[in-house]
C-alpha angles and dihedrals in degrees: 000000000000090000090053092049090049092050092047089050092054091048092051092049092049092048090050092050092047090049090048091049090049094047092048091046092054093050094044089052090049090045091222096119134043121213096179116219091005093067098083098042091050092047088051091050098049093043096043098098092048090049092047091051091049092049091051091050090051093050091048090055092058110095115229085237086079118082132202112256115246096235093182093059116087113223118232123210117169095145112144094180135055111265113188120194128188105225137167125215144166121260091186137340091285104031128075129186140182125215143175104232127191107219093196093069100010092241130146110237097184136352139200121200109213113225097203114097116239133181142188111344096359103133133187102220132196100343121192128219129203123213090256089057095254107149129211116199146145137200102242114252089352106072147011123243125306132191119205131177126240092280096046101261114146117248094178144339129211113197103157089100137030113241126211142167119359130023120194136175123226133215091273093053096253128126132251111200134179105241146176131208119252138287106058117238098019124118109251103185140036145187137183120245116188091330095315119117112228121196121196145164113271125203128215138202114226133186115208126197106241093211101046107015091237119149109249098176133009126175134167115235089221090057091048092052094043094049090050094045092246099117089116087082088072087069095049096066121104092230126052096204096052106027096156114032099184110208110167142021115193113190120209110241097198143024123252136141093285100049143357128241106270096029114132132220106206124196117214110187104192094057093035091231141125123215122211098210134181111206094194091064101021088235129145103216097185141004108214116204126160147115095346135089134195088358128185136189119029117204136175111249092182139328093294104027136071125199120210129194100229111203087190091207142112111291082229121021117243134190118275117257128213134218123232115264115279090008115142113230134190114246112227093187140249114310121209131158118269145165118264124203118208119195109212091198101051097024087228129140130217136170135243121207095349095146092044093050090052093045091052095036093235105179138146119174092201134029118352129143146198137209130187117231092185136333093287101034133061141169124228130192109205092197107185095056098032102244128143117201136192115195123191124182088345092305126113109240097166133028125157150121118241107244120224129211088260111094111248096011136103131192121270107240115247105191102291120200131208113246135190110233 
C-alpha cells in the first residue's frame, strides 16, 4: 500500500510540474508574464524539438561534396607567382560549378555554372578548359562527356558511355576517358571459376572527338587483358565485383625509343599495375608493377620517365586487426602517400618527396593526384582530406583547403588541374 501511495505521489508531482511548465510556457510565449532567470531555460525547452528539426533539415541540405574545415591546421601560402587551377565544386546540393582559381590570392579568374542538375555524391571530376574558354566535363558515373562554351551553352553531348576518373587530351587534341558501359550498376563482364559463374564490373578506355563528341575508339579492359593473355590479373584483385578499377589513361604525345605517339599508359588500381598499351595493334607492351599500391594519376616527367601518384594504401580498405596482448610484432614502418618515378630505360624506381610526405602526413587512400610545375616545384591534391599542396625544393610553399560559402565547410577536391591563363 505504501508503494502505491508513493508512486501516486510521484505521478501527481510530475503532473503538477508539467502543468506548471505548460502554464509558464504559454505566458512566456504571450510575453504577458516575466519569470526572471527561468524565461530562457523554459523557452529553450519548449522550442527544442523545432530547433532540432531545423538543424536536421539544414544538415540534410549540405551536399556530401562539402567537407568540414580542419580548423586546427594552419594554412600556408608562400606563393610568389600566380598558380591557376581548374577546379569543380558544389554551390548547393543540386548545383555544380567549375572555376579557374588563382591559389596565390585565392581569387576566381573565371567561372562556369553547370546547367545539369546534380544531387548527393554527383561530382564533376577533372574538367578540361580550352584557350577560348570552352569546357569539357562529365558527372562521374552519371554522364558521358559534354562540351560547353564560355557562357554554358552546349556544343555537344556524348552519353553512349559513362565517364569516370581521369580525363586526358592526346597529341591530336582528342580526349581519352575512363568509361563504363551503360546501364549504371549492372555487371558488364563475367568469367567461370571452377564451374562458378562470376559477374563483375568491367572498365573501358574511350577516345572522344573533341570537336564533335563522336567515339573514335572504345575497348574493354577485359578484352585487352584477354587478348594479351593477362586475364589472370582479374583474379588478383581484392574484390570480385570490381577487379580492375581503371583510374587514369595517359597518352604519349610524341615518339621516342621508349614509346610511340598514341601509346597509352593505363592505371589499374585493384591490381596496383600500369599497362603500356598500343591501341593501333591492341598490344600490351609492358606491365609495370613495383613499389606502389592503389596508385592514381600517371604523368610524363620527361621523355624516359613516368611519375605516379602512389596512394600507398590498400586497393580496398579493410578493418584494422589487433595483436594478442603482450605479443611481440614486427614493425613494417609508417605508410604515407608519395610520388614514384619510373625510368623506362633502366626499369628502376625512385621516390619524390617521400620524407616530406611522411613528415606532413600526406595521405589519401583513394583518388589524389600530382602535377609538376617545373623540375623543383609540384602540385599535390590530397583528396580525402581536402588539402591542396605546392612543394618547392622539398619545402611546403602552399597548403590549404578551399573554403565554401557554407560556414565551417570547404570543397571536396575533384581532380583539379593546373592551367595557364
